[in-house]
BAMI-669260 format. One record per residue (C-alpha): x, z, y; residue number from 1. Coordinates in nm, 3 decimals, always signed. Example, Ala and Ser with C-alpha at 12.3 -4.5 7.8 and 13.67 -1.06 7.14 Angstrom:
BEGIN
{{+1.230 +0.780 -0.450} 1}
{{+1.367 +0.714 -0.106} 2}
END
This chain:
BEGIN
{{+0.989 +0.670 +2.519} 1}
{{+0.725 +0.580 +2.798} 2}
{{+0.856 +0.457 +3.080} 3}
{{+0.718 +0.338 +3.426} 4}
{{+0.865 +0.002 +3.490} 5}
{{+0.819 +0.005 +3.890} 6}
{{+1.006 +0.365 +3.904} 7}
{{+1.217 +0.363 +3.616} 8}
{{+1.087 +0.706 +3.555} 9}
{{+1.045 +0.815 +3.188} 10}
{{+0.969 +1.075 +2.906} 11}
{{+0.998 +1.145 +2.571} 12}
{{+0.890 +1.436 +2.302} 13}
{{+1.188 +1.549 +2.042} 14}
{{+1.125 +1.715 +1.723} 15}
{{+1.395 +2.001 +1.679} 16}
{{+1.492 +2.080 +1.340} 17}
{{+1.698 +2.442 +1.298} 18}
{{+2.060 +2.386 +1.222} 19}
{{+2.160 +2.418 +0.858} 20}
{{+2.416 +2.590 +0.681} 21}
{{+2.686 +2.308 +0.750} 22}
{{+2.598 +2.272 +1.142} 23}
{{+2.575 +2.553 +1.409} 24}
{{+2.360 +2.341 +1.671} 25}
{{+1.994 +2.225 +1.573} 26}
{{+1.908 +1.855 +1.549} 27}
{{+1.683 +1.689 +1.794} 28}
{{+1.484 +1.342 +1.684} 29}
{{+1.273 +1.173 +1.924} 30}
{{+0.924 +1.090 +1.798} 31}
{{+0.827 +0.780 +1.720} 32}
{{+0.567 +0.614 +1.961} 33}
{{+0.276 +0.374 +1.911} 34}
{{+0.014 +0.231 +2.110} 35}
{{+0.211 +0.270 +2.437} 36}
{{-0.063 +0.169 +2.745} 37}
{{+0.035 +0.160 +3.118} 38}
{{-0.260 +0.217 +3.374} 39}
{{-0.375 +0.306 +3.688} 40}
{{-0.611 +0.590 +3.730} 41}
{{-0.914 +0.417 +4.001} 42}
{{-0.997 +0.781 +4.179} 43}
{{-0.657 +0.949 +4.173} 44}
{{-0.425 +0.655 +4.250} 45}
{{-0.161 +0.825 +3.987} 46}
{{+0.011 +0.567 +3.729} 47}
{{-0.044 +0.670 +3.381} 48}
{{+0.204 +0.577 +3.092} 49}
{{+0.024 +0.688 +2.767} 50}
{{+0.122 +0.701 +2.424} 51}
{{+0.055 +0.841 +2.049} 52}
{{+0.319 +1.036 +1.839} 53}
{{+0.284 +1.199 +1.509} 54}
{{+0.229 +1.607 +1.507} 55}
{{+0.447 +1.803 +1.274} 56}
{{+0.299 +2.148 +1.168} 57}
{{+0.527 +2.453 +1.262} 58}
{{+0.792 +2.227 +1.446} 59}
{{+0.967 +2.303 +1.772} 60}
{{+0.970 +2.021 +2.010} 61}
{{+1.147 +1.928 +2.336} 62}
{{+1.004 +1.758 +2.653} 63}
{{+1.262 +1.533 +2.823} 64}
{{+1.197 +1.358 +3.119} 65}
{{+1.390 +1.195 +3.412} 66}
{{+1.239 +1.124 +3.766} 67}
{{+1.435 +0.970 +4.057} 68}
{{+1.434 +1.098 +4.397} 69}
{{+1.287 +0.774 +4.513} 70}
{{+1.034 +0.724 +4.259} 71}
{{+0.749 +0.782 +4.449} 72}
{{+0.853 +0.550 +4.779} 73}
{{+0.885 +0.277 +4.478} 74}
{{+0.530 +0.323 +4.320} 75}
{{+0.375 +0.342 +4.675} 76}
{{+0.552 -0.025 +4.765} 77}
{{+0.361 -0.166 +4.471} 78}
{{+0.004 -0.106 +4.640} 79}
{{-0.206 -0.404 +4.784} 80}
{{-0.203 -0.182 +5.101} 81}
{{+0.214 -0.198 +5.151} 82}
{{+0.287 -0.557 +5.255} 83}
{{+0.435 -0.579 +5.589} 84}
{{+0.797 -0.668 +5.544} 85}
{{+0.875 -0.375 +5.758} 86}
{{+0.801 -0.161 +5.479} 87}
{{+1.001 -0.328 +5.201} 88}
{{+1.308 -0.374 +5.417} 89}
{{+1.340 -0.017 +5.479} 90}
{{+1.582 +0.229 +5.286} 91}
{{+1.390 +0.431 +5.025} 92}
{{+1.319 +0.792 +5.100} 93}
{{+1.401 +1.066 +4.860} 94}
{{+1.120 +1.334 +4.785} 95}
{{+1.080 +1.670 +4.613} 96}
{{+0.883 +1.677 +4.301} 97}
{{+0.665 +1.949 +4.142} 98}
{{+0.646 +1.886 +3.749} 99}
{{+0.381 +2.039 +3.584} 100}
{{+0.337 +2.073 +3.199} 101}
{{-0.018 +2.091 +3.020} 102}
{{-0.009 +2.157 +2.667} 103}
{{-0.395 +2.069 +2.512} 104}
{{-0.532 +2.108 +2.889} 105}
{{-0.332 +2.408 +2.961} 106}
{{-0.111 +2.435 +3.218} 107}
{{+0.197 +2.677 +3.112} 108}
{{+0.444 +2.627 +3.416} 109}
{{+0.631 +2.378 +3.597} 110}
{{+0.975 +2.247 +3.720} 111}
{{+1.096 +2.212 +4.063} 112}
{{+1.324 +1.924 +4.142} 113}
{{+1.460 +1.938 +4.470} 114}
{{+1.596 +1.572 +4.615} 115}
{{+1.954 +1.717 +4.705} 116}
{{+1.983 +1.779 +4.337} 117}
{{+2.175 +1.519 +4.141} 118}
{{+1.952 +1.285 +3.943} 119}
{{+2.010 +1.339 +3.576} 120}
{{+1.768 +1.415 +3.257} 121}
{{+1.600 +1.759 +3.234} 122}
{{+1.502 +1.923 +2.892} 123}
{{+1.255 +2.170 +2.878} 124}
{{+1.199 +2.356 +2.546} 125}
{{+1.118 +2.721 +2.627} 126}
{{+0.941 +2.883 +2.909} 127}
{{+1.027 +3.215 +3.051} 128}
{{+0.798 +3.519 +2.959} 129}
{{+1.012 +3.783 +3.098} 130}
{{+1.348 +3.860 +3.217} 131}
{{+1.505 +3.872 +2.920} 132}
{{+1.272 +3.647 +2.642} 133}
{{+1.134 +3.344 +2.619} 134}
{{+0.863 +3.141 +2.411} 135}
{{+0.948 +2.820 +2.264} 136}
{{+0.725 +2.507 +2.246} 137}
{{+0.579 +2.459 +1.879} 138}
{{+0.327 +2.290 +1.690} 139}
{{+0.130 +2.494 +1.560} 140}
{{-0.175 +2.476 +1.281} 141}
{{-0.548 +2.455 +1.436} 142}
{{-0.758 +2.726 +1.347} 143}
{{-1.108 +2.678 +1.283} 144}
{{-1.384 +2.882 +1.198} 145}
{{-1.741 +2.921 +1.129} 146}
{{-1.933 +3.059 +1.399} 147}
{{-2.166 +3.261 +1.193} 148}
{{-1.923 +3.409 +0.984} 149}
{{-1.717 +3.477 +1.284} 150}
{{-1.967 +3.658 +1.459} 151}
{{-1.995 +3.866 +1.166} 152}
{{-1.644 +3.941 +1.170} 153}
{{-1.648 +4.084 +1.572} 154}
{{-1.933 +4.293 +1.510} 155}
{{-1.663 +4.535 +1.311} 156}
{{-1.428 +4.519 +1.601} 157}
{{-1.430 +4.815 +1.821} 158}
{{-1.447 +4.783 +2.198} 159}
{{-1.491 +4.446 +2.369} 160}
{{-1.283 +4.155 +2.134} 161}
{{-0.945 +4.025 +2.283} 162}
{{-0.927 +3.633 +2.376} 163}
{{-0.733 +3.596 +2.063} 164}
{{-1.058 +3.721 +1.859} 165}
{{-1.287 +3.498 +2.057} 166}
{{-1.371 +3.139 +1.964} 167}
{{-1.282 +2.899 +2.267} 168}
{{-1.588 +2.757 +2.450} 169}
{{-1.407 +2.600 +2.753} 170}
{{-1.544 +2.248 +2.734} 171}
{{-1.212 +2.136 +2.938} 172}
{{-1.002 +2.273 +2.672} 173}
{{-1.185 +2.146 +2.376} 174}
{{-1.171 +1.786 +2.550} 175}
{{-0.826 +1.783 +2.616} 176}
{{-0.726 +1.930 +2.240} 177}
{{-0.412 +1.702 +2.075} 178}
{{-0.256 +1.621 +2.463} 179}
{{+0.073 +1.689 +2.608} 180}
{{+0.065 +1.604 +2.935} 181}
{{+0.338 +1.595 +3.252} 182}
{{+0.191 +1.592 +3.601} 183}
{{+0.474 +1.461 +3.834} 184}
{{+0.345 +1.542 +4.224} 185}
{{+0.488 +1.483 +4.524} 186}
{{+0.583 +1.820 +4.766} 187}
{{+0.789 +2.024 +4.990} 188}
{{+1.031 +2.261 +4.837} 189}
{{+1.236 +2.538 +5.002} 190}
{{+1.518 +2.740 +4.846} 191}
{{+1.462 +3.133 +4.776} 192}
{{+1.672 +3.379 +4.635} 193}
{{+1.413 +3.569 +4.493} 194}
{{+1.324 +3.500 +4.120} 195}
{{+0.934 +3.337 +4.083} 196}
{{+0.717 +3.566 +3.931} 197}
{{+0.664 +3.557 +3.563} 198}
{{+0.324 +3.733 +3.537} 199}
{{+0.117 +3.441 +3.485} 200}
{{+0.336 +3.273 +3.230} 201}
{{+0.356 +3.610 +3.033} 202}
{{+0.004 +3.631 +3.019} 203}
{{-0.083 +3.246 +2.958} 204}
{{-0.249 +3.196 +2.599} 205}
{{-0.235 +2.880 +2.449} 206}
{{-0.429 +2.676 +2.216} 207}
{{-0.204 +2.814 +1.903} 208}
{{-0.339 +3.163 +1.957} 209}
{{-0.733 +2.994 +1.976} 210}
{{-0.995 +2.991 +1.745} 211}
{{-1.219 +2.717 +1.767} 212}
{{-1.556 +2.624 +1.593} 213}
{{-1.593 +2.377 +1.279} 214}
{{-1.873 +2.200 +1.509} 215}
{{-1.642 +2.091 +1.743} 216}
{{-1.547 +1.698 +1.756} 217}
{{-1.208 +1.728 +1.697} 218}
{{-1.182 +1.907 +1.346} 219}
{{-0.951 +1.600 +1.233} 220}
{{-0.698 +1.746 +1.415} 221}
{{-0.471 +1.984 +1.193} 222}
{{-0.259 +2.134 +1.456} 223}
{{-0.196 +2.230 +1.821} 224}
{{+0.059 +2.287 +2.053} 225}
{{+0.144 +2.624 +2.247} 226}
{{+0.449 +2.844 +2.301} 227}
{{+0.549 +3.073 +2.016} 228}
{{+0.668 +3.469 +1.983} 229}
{{+0.851 +3.580 +2.263} 230}
{{+1.261 +3.541 +2.185} 231}
{{+1.551 +3.699 +2.348} 232}
{{+1.720 +3.495 +2.577} 233}
{{+2.063 +3.611 +2.681} 234}
{{+2.099 +3.347 +2.983} 235}
{{+1.900 +3.567 +3.213} 236}
{{+1.734 +3.439 +3.506} 237}
{{+1.806 +3.130 +3.730} 238}
{{+2.000 +3.194 +4.025} 239}
{{+1.825 +2.959 +4.264} 240}
{{+1.470 +2.905 +4.288} 241}
{{+1.234 +2.690 +4.480} 242}
{{+0.906 +2.766 +4.681} 243}
{{+0.647 +2.493 +4.713} 244}
{{+0.513 +2.477 +5.043} 245}
{{+0.301 +2.214 +5.047} 246}
{{+0.223 +1.927 +4.785} 247}
{{+0.017 +1.619 +4.764} 248}
{{-0.372 +1.682 +4.594} 249}
{{-0.328 +1.439 +4.282} 250}
{{-0.020 +1.377 +4.109} 251}
{{+0.131 +1.026 +4.173} 252}
{{+0.297 +0.992 +3.793} 253}
{{+0.112 +1.069 +3.462} 254}
{{+0.266 +1.092 +3.105} 255}
{{+0.023 +1.153 +2.830} 256}
{{+0.118 +1.198 +2.485} 257}
{{-0.174 +1.207 +2.220} 258}
{{-0.024 +1.361 +1.916} 259}
{{-0.232 +1.314 +1.565} 260}
{{-0.144 +1.398 +1.219} 261}
{{-0.017 +1.113 +0.975} 262}
{{-0.342 +1.079 +0.790} 263}
{{-0.510 +1.039 +1.097} 264}
{{-0.275 +0.749 +1.244} 265}
{{-0.301 +0.599 +0.915} 266}
{{-0.685 +0.597 +0.909} 267}
{{-0.712 +0.451 +1.231} 268}
{{-0.462 +0.170 +1.160} 269}
{{-0.162 +0.283 +1.380} 270}
{{+0.062 +0.341 +1.094} 271}
{{+0.053 +0.114 +0.757} 272}
{{-0.003 +0.318 +0.450} 273}
{{+0.327 +0.254 +0.287} 274}
{{+0.561 +0.148 +0.577} 275}
{{+0.886 -0.080 +0.433} 276}
{{+1.208 +0.097 +0.540} 277}
{{+1.488 -0.198 +0.513} 278}
{{+1.777 -0.061 +0.320} 279}
{{+2.102 -0.100 +0.507} 280}
{{+2.417 -0.330 +0.361} 281}
{{+2.752 -0.176 +0.270} 282}
{{+2.964 -0.196 +0.522} 283}
{{+2.697 -0.239 +0.814} 284}
{{+2.618 -0.627 +0.741} 285}
{{+2.644 -0.907 +0.978} 286}
{{+2.377 -0.931 +1.283} 287}
{{+2.227 -1.230 +1.084} 288}
{{+2.166 -1.039 +0.785} 289}
{{+2.029 -0.723 +0.967} 290}
{{+1.791 -0.967 +1.142} 291}
{{+1.664 -1.098 +0.837} 292}
{{+1.618 -0.759 +0.694} 293}
{{+1.427 -0.661 +0.989} 294}
{{+1.205 -1.005 +0.967} 295}
{{+1.141 -0.920 +0.578} 296}
{{+1.044 -0.545 +0.651} 297}
{{+0.771 -0.705 +0.881} 298}
{{+0.624 -0.901 +0.622} 299}
{{+0.329 -0.746 +0.421} 300}
{{+0.440 -0.538 +0.121} 301}
{{+0.398 -0.779 -0.221} 302}
{{+0.528 -0.599 -0.541} 303}
{{+0.621 -0.807 -0.792} 304}
{{+0.726 -0.743 -1.172} 305}
{{+0.997 -0.946 -1.354} 306}
{{+1.024 -0.871 -1.707} 307}
{{+1.396 -0.924 -1.846} 308}
{{+1.506 -1.157 -2.092} 309}
{{+1.543 -0.890 -2.338} 310}
{{+1.168 -0.750 -2.308} 311}
{{+1.056 -1.115 -2.379} 312}
{{+1.288 -1.133 -2.703} 313}
{{+1.148 -0.788 -2.784} 314}
{{+0.798 -0.911 -2.719} 315}
{{+0.848 -1.232 -2.915} 316}
{{+1.007 -1.007 -3.242} 317}
{{+0.726 -0.765 -3.226} 318}
{{+0.485 -1.056 -3.247} 319}
{{+0.658 -1.184 -3.509} 320}
{{+0.688 -0.867 -3.702} 321}
{{+0.321 -0.810 -3.648} 322}
{{+0.239 -1.201 -3.783} 323}
{{+0.468 -1.076 -4.072} 324}
{{+0.323 -0.781 -4.144} 325}
{{-0.046 -0.960 -4.151} 326}
{{+0.112 -1.219 -4.393} 327}
{{+0.230 -0.957 -4.652} 328}
{{-0.087 -0.764 -4.622} 329}
{{-0.268 -1.065 -4.696} 330}
{{-0.067 -1.155 -4.967} 331}
{{-0.048 -0.826 -5.112} 332}
{{-0.447 -0.844 -5.106} 333}
{{-0.436 -1.173 -5.246} 334}
{{-0.228 -1.066 -5.555} 335}
{{-0.446 -0.754 -5.615} 336}
{{-0.763 -0.979 -5.629} 337}
{{-0.574 -1.247 -5.845} 338}
{{-0.478 -0.924 -6.102} 339}
{{-0.857 -0.819 -6.083} 340}
{{-0.998 -1.183 -6.136} 341}
{{-0.739 -1.275 -6.453} 342}
{{-0.829 -0.904 -6.581} 343}
{{-1.208 -0.992 -6.563} 344}
{{-1.182 -1.342 -6.735} 345}
{{-0.923 -1.158 -6.972} 346}
{{-1.198 -0.897 -7.035} 347}
{{-1.521 -1.182 -7.048} 348}
{{-1.291 -1.389 -7.307} 349}
{{-1.246 -1.088 -7.519} 350}
{{-1.592 -0.992 -7.506} 351}
{{-1.692 -1.370 -7.579} 352}
{{-1.468 -1.376 -7.842} 353}
{{-1.619 -1.067 -8.002} 354}
{{-1.972 -1.168 -7.941} 355}
{{-1.889 -1.496 -8.132} 356}
{{-1.710 -1.292 -8.454} 357}
{{-2.010 -1.077 -8.470} 358}
{{-2.243 -1.388 -8.463} 359}
{{-2.056 -1.582 -8.737} 360}
{{-2.012 -1.251 -8.939} 361}
{{-2.392 -1.243 -8.918} 362}
{{-2.445 -1.603 -8.986} 363}
{{-2.210 -1.586 -9.319} 364}
{{-2.372 -1.265 -9.456} 365}
{{-2.715 -1.426 -9.412} 366}
{{-2.567 -1.766 -9.623} 367}
{{-2.378 -1.528 -9.867} 368}
{{-2.684 -1.287 -9.931} 369}
{{-2.877 -1.614 -9.974} 370}
{{-2.620 -1.768 -10.225} 371}
{{-2.615 -1.436 -10.418} 372}
{{-3.022 -1.443 -10.448} 373}
{{-2.980 -1.815 -10.581} 374}
{{-2.707 -1.730 -10.812} 375}
{{-2.941 -1.440 -10.967} 376}
{{-3.256 -1.622 -11.000} 377}
{{-3.047 -1.902 -11.168} 378}
{{-2.910 -1.653 -11.394} 379}
{{-3.242 -1.500 -11.547} 380}
{{-3.343 -1.668 -11.870} 381}
{{-3.738 -1.804 -11.835} 382}
{{-3.899 -1.674 -12.168} 383}
{{-4.071 -2.003 -12.195} 384}
{{-3.772 -2.220 -12.172} 385}
{{-3.446 -2.183 -12.340} 386}
{{-3.184 -2.224 -12.078} 387}
{{-2.806 -2.248 -12.116} 388}
{{-2.639 -1.965 -11.984} 389}
{{-2.473 -2.013 -11.632} 390}
{{-2.079 -2.116 -11.600} 391}
{{-1.872 -1.798 -11.660} 392}
{{-1.614 -1.902 -11.443} 393}
{{-1.826 -1.892 -11.110} 394}
{{-1.702 -1.835 -10.795} 395}
{{-1.884 -1.568 -10.565} 396}
{{-1.852 -1.496 -10.216} 397}
{{-1.854 -1.112 -10.120} 398}
{{-1.870 -0.977 -9.784} 399}
{{-1.730 -0.658 -9.747} 400}
{{-1.805 -0.584 -9.321} 401}
{{-1.958 -0.843 -9.130} 402}
{{-1.731 -0.717 -8.859} 403}
{{-1.430 -0.796 -9.076} 404}
{{-1.288 -1.086 -9.162} 405}
{{-1.418 -1.302 -9.491} 406}
{{-1.250 -1.203 -9.827} 407}
{{-1.276 -1.445 -10.119} 408}
{{-1.290 -1.292 -10.450} 409}
{{-1.338 -1.453 -10.804} 410}
{{-1.564 -1.267 -10.995} 411}
{{-1.703 -1.343 -11.363} 412}
{{-2.063 -1.340 -11.404} 413}
{{-2.156 -1.265 -11.761} 414}
{{-2.465 -1.494 -11.876} 415}
{{-2.778 -1.323 -11.880} 416}
{{-2.882 -1.246 -12.257} 417}
{{-3.218 -1.400 -12.371} 418}
{{-3.528 -1.234 -12.392} 419}
{{-3.634 -1.118 -12.742} 420}
{{-4.010 -1.139 -12.772} 421}
{{-4.185 -0.951 -13.056} 422}
{{-4.561 -1.049 -13.096} 423}
{{-4.738 -0.703 -13.218} 424}
{{-5.058 -0.876 -13.256} 425}
{{-5.216 -0.825 -13.594} 426}
END
């Protein structure tokens, strides 16, 4: 929580989670704070404590603060003008304070802290809107509209539009969007029995009930803060109230909370994209182990993928299976090619053998025909020459079919009868 080191004054924002089925009380969780700054306003002289928190849409919240009665005097002693030993040695002086709450630049009320009260933390989660109702503090969606389209809608509204039906044109409110402020001012309070007027609080409109133009520079915001719908409060009004008789012109202490959605915090580098949450060891673990976990959680995120031995063996087996499949496929292809080669060789041999047989048959047929012609020539008897008949037991080769094997047949050839010549000349 932002704390003023000189006065020990502190303030924080807590998110309120509705009670679950197992519990009857709501859960309150302090918002994580980032980018804390402590500065002094050069104009008003106020000490400012500034932090950034993450906004949660449609979520209730509570403002918790504690300011000691001597806070103003302690801060005054830190100024350069207060250097005398008399001022530093005197007892601290208590003061009355007026705590004013502003949501997006709109004052919704305050809290009176009298110096006679016991110093303790104060919690603000609702403001009274009537004698029996209160309005809770809440985050709500930001209503952005197109001015051209919105004007057309207003044209159909009968009579004068209400503030809820108009676009907010207040520059102070637009500049203050995304802020929750607590201004603490020194004052003089007096007790009174009569309850304070609540008409101003009841009629106060907050930014969760307003419309804003899409052209404003703070369109990156997705939520606003304001007062919710009135709810019944059975506690009734406070019996004791205070009247402000006088107060300083400017606050002396100023707490400022800048609320932003998580996406904007990541885009601005305030939040890491993926924060590492250290796991808690069983049994709580020792302090050394916790320190080691915290130290490791600050390291940059590194992702290491380690394959197990089983996965390595599976990879090797799958690789071996692939090689075996390739070899089997190659062997099958080689066998197929070898069979085709052998088949081609056999077919080629058969064709060559057939061609050789046919050629040899043709040659033998031609040789047989020539021999028969020669034998026929030898068998004739010349009319002029008396020749002996041929040998009756002459072996002759006959070819049945040139394509079939040759068959040797013994054939007896009768000698040709000699020609008888008759001379008919007279």
